[in-house]
C-alpha positions in Angstrom: 18.8 17.7 7.4 15.4 18.8 9.3 16.4 19.7 13.2 14.6 19.7 16.1 15.9 20.3 19.3 18.8 18.1 20.3 17.1 15.9 17.3 18.4 15.0 13.4 18.6 13.4 10.9 18.8 13.2 7.2 15.7 11.8 5.0 15.8 11.5 1.1 12.9 10.0 -0.7 15.4 8.3 -2.2 15.9 4.3 -2.8 19.6 5.3 -1.2 18.3 6.6 2.3 20.8 7.9 4.4 20.6 7.2 7.7 23.3 8.4 10.0 23.4 8.5 14.4 20.4 10.2 16.1 20.9 11.6 19.5 18.3 12.2 22.1 18.2 12.7 25.8 20.4 9.5 26.5 19.6 7.3 23.6 22.0 7.2 20.7 20.1 4.7 17.5 22.3 4.1 14.7 19.8 3.8 11.3 20.5 0.8 8.9 18.8 -0.3 5.7 17.5 -3.5 8.0 16.5 -2.1 10.9 17.2 0.5 14.1 19.3 -0.2 16.9 18.6 2.0 20.4 20.7 1.8 23.2 20.0 3.7 26.0 17.3 4.0 28.2 15.2 7.7 28.6 11.9 7.0 26.1 13.7 3.9 25.5 9.5 2.2 25.7 7.8 5.1 22.8 11.2 3.8 20.7 10.4 0.6 21.2 7.1 0.4 20.3 7.8 2.9 16.8 10.5 0.7 16.1 8.4 -2.9 15.3 8.4 -3.8 11.9 6.1 -5.4 9.3 6.0 -9.0 10.3 5.0 -9.8 6.6 7.3 -9.1 4.0 5.6 -8.0 0.5 6.8 -10.3 -1.9 8.8 -10.0 -5.0 6.9 -7.8 -7.6 6.8 -9.0 -11.2 5.5 -6.8 -14.2 3.7 -9.1 -16.4 1.9 -7.3 -18.8 1.2 -2.9 -19.7 -1.1 -2.4 -22.0 -3.9 1.1 -22.4 -7.3 1.6 -21.2 -10.3 2.0 -22.7 -12.1 5.6 -21.7 -14.4 3.8 -19.7 -12.0 2.0 -17.1 -10.5 5.0 -17.4 -13.5 7.0 -15.9 -14.3 3.6 -13.0 -10.5 3.6 -11.6 -10.8 7.9 -11.5 -14.4 7.2 -9.7 -12.7 4.4 -7.1 -10.2 6.9 -6.7 -12.8 9.6 -5.9 -14.1 7.4 -2.9 -10.7 7.6 -1.2 -9.5 11.0 -2.3 -12.6 12.7 -3.4 -12.2 15.4 -5.8 -8.4 15.4 -4.9 -8.8 12.5 -8.3 -8.7 15.5 -10.7 -5.4 16.1 -10.0 -4.9 12.5 -11.5 -6.9 12.9 -14.5 -4.6 12.4 -18.0 -4.8 11.7 -21.9 -3.6 8.5 -21.3 -3.4 6.2 -18.5 -1.9 2.6 -19.0 -2.0 -0.7 -16.1 0.5 -2.8 -15.4 -0.2 -6.2 -14.4 1.8 -7.9 -11.8 2.3 -10.9 -10.6 0.7 -10.2 -7.2 -2.1 -8.8 -5.8 -1.6 -5.3 -6.9 -1.7 -3.3 -10.1 0.0 -0.2 -10.8 -1.7 2.6 -13.4 0.6 4.4 -15.7 -0.1 8.5 -15.6 1.2 9.6 -18.4 3.7 6.6 -18.6 4.4 7.4 -14.4 3.5 4.7 -12.0 1.1 6.9 -9.9 -1.8 4.9 -8.8 -2.3 1.6 -7.7 -5.2 -0.8 -7.4 -5.1 -3.3 -4.5 -8.4 -4.9 -5.4 -10.7 -3.1 -2.5 -9.6 0.4 -3.2 -7.7 2.7 -5.8 -4.8 4.9 -4.0 -1.9 7.3 -5.3 1.4 5.3 -5.2 4.4 7.1 -2.6 5.7 8.5 -6.1 2.0 9.7 -6.8 1.5 11.4 -3.2 5.2 12.7 -3.7 4.6 14.0 -7.7 0.9 15.2 -7.3 0.6 16.1 -3.6 -3.6 15.5 -2.5 -4.6 16.9 1.2 -6.6 13.7 2.1 -5.7 10.9 3.6 -3.3 12.2 6.0 -1.1 10.8 9.3 1.2 13.3 10.3 4.8 11.4 12.3 6.8 13.7 14.4 10.7 13.8 13.7 11.2 11.0 15.6 9.7 8.4 13.7 10.6 9.5 10.2 13.4 7.2 10.1 11.4 4.0 11.2 8.9 5.0 8.8 10.9 4.9 5.7 12.6 1.5 6.8 9.3 0.3 6.6 7.9 0.4 10.2 4.4 0.9 11.3 2.6 3.7 12.7 2.0 3.8 16.1 0.4 6.2 18.2 3.9 7.4 19.8 4.5 9.2 16.2 1.3 10.2 15.2 1.0 14.1 16.2 -2.3 14.6 13.4 -5.3 13.1 11.2 -7.5 14.2 9.0 -10.9 13.6 9.5 -11.3 11.2 6.7 -9.0 8.3 7.9 -10.9 5.5 8.2 -10.8 1.9 9.1 -9.1 -0.7 7.1 -8.6 2.3 4.2 -5.5 3.4 2.8 -3.8 7.0 4.0 -0.1 9.0 3.4 1.8 9.3 5.9 3.8 12.3 6.0 6.0 14.3 7.8 4.3 16.8 10.1 6.9 20.0 9.6 6.6 19.9 5.8 3.7 17.4 4.5 5.7 15.3 2.7 4.8 12.3 1.9 6.9 9.2 3.3 4.8 5.8 3.3 1.7 4.2 1.7 -0.5 2.0 4.6 -3.6 0.9 6.0 -5.5 3.0 8.6 -6.7 0.0 11.4 -8.5 2.8 13.0 -11.1 5.7 12.0 -10.1 9.5 12.7 -11.6 9.4 16.2 -10.5 6.6 17.7 -7.2 6.9 16.6 -6.9 10.9 18.1 -8.2 9.4 21.4 -6.0 6.1 21.4 -2.7 7.0 23.4 -0.6 3.8 22.8 -0.5 0.7 20.4 -0.8 0.4 16.4 -2.5 3.3 14.2 -1.4 2.1 10.5 -0.3 -1.1 9.4 2.0 -0.2 6.5 1.8 -1.1 2.6 4.5 0.7 0.2 7.4 2.7 1.2 10.8 3.3 -0.3 12.8 1.1 -1.4 10.4 -1.8 -1.3 9.1 -4.1 -4.4 6.4 -1.7 -5.3 9.1 1.3 -5.3 12.1 -0.4 -7.6 9.8 -2.1 -9.9 11.1 -2.3 -13.3 9.1 -0.8 -16.1 
């Protein structure tokens, strides 16, 4: 449990996430697996913007084919990963890399039998499980405690909840959403702005959610 002033909530990075009542000022929030509800008026506009959910739901993902990839394919995969997270791509080297083809526009790569990388066509990036199990410092957007329940519930990232952005964040490229206190990955999103523009903004959507706890990628049976 993380506590900040009068704001309390519990976040476990697991599909059975609990969303208790959150109190801050004159507001009382009740969180559920579907969407948060807000009562009261203090800071209402901030939380209303933060709770806007992505309109496009990810379709059911089904695993179609799984097989090992050639060494040359592994080199290419890790080279594309390096384009996103730089030298930290070395953390994902493995003796065995398999590809899990799906019916969606994303393929998963199993690093020593674990789904730690994903290929969305335009980029290769760690899955949320990969970011949690193999932490890396690049491409980070840190959010405050008040934004965490929305992020793990699948919300887009609004400017009021962001506290810091690493310099390597680029528009239309993947980022990891982390909590400001522990740096723990909460979701994977697509940045809508470069780092300087994101920092200079005061309102609006900054990151489009792509992958979070409990979604089709997280729950894909392998």
